[in-house]
C-alpha positions as a printed Julia matrix, in Angstrom:
136×3 Matrix{Float64}:
 248.89  204.56  90.96
 248.11  204.23  87.24
 249.59  201.34  85.27
 250.77  201.88  81.71
 249.01  200.21  78.8
 252.29  198.6   77.74
 252.67  196.89  81.13
 249.1   195.59  80.93
 249.74  194.26  77.4
 252.89  192.46  78.53
 251.06  190.97  81.49
 248.21  189.79  79.26
 250.65  188.18  76.81
 252.56  186.49  79.63
 249.4   185.15  81.26
 248.13  183.95  77.88
 251.33  182.0   77.26
 251.33  180.49  80.76
 247.64  179.55  80.51
 248.1   178.0   77.05
 251.1   176.03  78.23
 249.22  174.82  81.29
 246.27  173.67  79.19
 248.58  171.83  76.77
 250.36  170.13  79.66
 247.06  169.03  81.24
 245.79  167.68  77.88
 248.99  165.63  77.5
 248.82  164.32  81.09
 245.21  163.22  80.65
 246.19  161.37  77.45
 248.97  159.61  79.35
 246.5   158.62  82.06
 244.37  156.93  79.39
 247.44  155.15  78.0
 248.22  153.7   81.44
 244.68  152.44  82.03
 243.87  148.73  82.08
 241.18  148.92  79.38
 243.61  150.69  77.02
 246.39  148.16  77.63
 244.06  145.18  77.11
 243.08  146.42  73.66
 246.67  147.1   72.6
 247.77  143.64  73.8
 245.08  142.0   71.67
 246.08  144.05  68.63
 249.7   142.97  69.04
 248.58  139.3   69.11
 246.58  139.59  65.86
 248.92  138.85  62.93
 246.32  139.67  60.25
 245.65  143.14  61.64
 249.36  143.82  62.15
 250.09  142.74  58.57
 247.39  145.09  57.25
 248.99  147.96  59.19
 252.5   147.02  58.08
 253.64  146.42  61.63
 256.07  145.99  63.24
 256.77  148.69  64.06
 253.36  149.49  65.48
 252.93  153.12  66.43
 250.22  153.93  68.94
 249.11  157.53  68.97
 247.43  159.45  71.77
 243.65  159.33  71.84
 241.76  162.48  70.95
 240.08  163.76  74.08
 237.72  165.89  72.02
 236.23  162.83  70.29
 232.75  162.39  71.76
 232.84  158.65  70.99
 235.48  158.16  73.7
 233.43  157.42  76.8
 234.55  155.99  80.13
 232.5   155.56  83.27
 232.77  153.2   86.21
 231.09  150.34  84.36
 232.21  150.53  80.73
 234.86  152.08  78.52
 234.5   152.74  74.81
 237.59  154.37  73.31
 239.1   154.87  69.87
 242.89  154.49  69.72
 244.77  155.83  66.67
 247.37  153.32  65.41
 249.66  153.15  62.39
 252.3   150.98  60.78
 254.48  151.21  57.69
 251.69  150.36  55.21
 248.58  151.9   56.68
 246.96  153.68  59.6
 243.63  153.46  61.32
 241.69  153.36  64.54
 241.28  150.6   67.08
 237.68  150.78  68.33
 237.46  149.14  71.74
 234.77  148.3   74.24
 235.49  147.06  77.78
 233.34  146.38  80.78
 234.35  146.42  84.42
 233.62  143.67  86.87
 232.75  145.57  90.03
 233.42  142.57  92.27
 236.93  141.82  90.95
 237.56  145.48  90.12
 239.09  144.5   86.78
 238.39  145.5   83.2
 237.51  142.88  80.59
 237.8   143.51  76.88
 234.56  142.75  75.05
 235.38  143.91  71.54
 238.22  145.41  69.55
 237.87  146.27  65.86
 240.61  147.76  63.71
 239.3   150.19  61.1
 241.88  151.23  58.53
 241.72  154.61  56.81
 240.97  152.88  53.49
 237.76  151.43  55.0
 238.88  147.88  55.77
 237.73  146.37  59.08
 239.42  143.61  61.08
 237.94  141.97  64.15
 240.86  141.94  66.57
 238.93  140.55  69.54
 235.36  139.65  70.31
 233.96  137.82  73.3
 231.51  135.91  71.1
 234.29  134.91  68.68
 236.41  133.47  71.5
 233.43  131.66  73.07
 232.65  130.0   69.7
 236.2   128.65  69.44
 236.06  127.01  72.89
């Protein structure tokens, strides 16, 4: 039984829309999985504690954007996590560059470094293991 060209076109359009919607939904869900991760939360907590960085952003309110999954600098494996989190405030916007390592015995993530890079080129050290060890 032959199928008309019009029916095939409608089916192709419908499947294209469903596939595109499914891909967009999966992309969003993966971003939300990152946002719920321990290494992500540790970095955001440290940023919220740093008054100098918050002042440079013009926060509060601090707006945290979803990470870009296509950015090749975002890398997570079982031992380390290096991610770039887009953030913005009322005055400026930028990226929070973070590096965490995982203690395999305790099964916890520990923040090693967090640097805020504003779009105008300014850099702020939000957290560094060596900085905190020097203060002790």
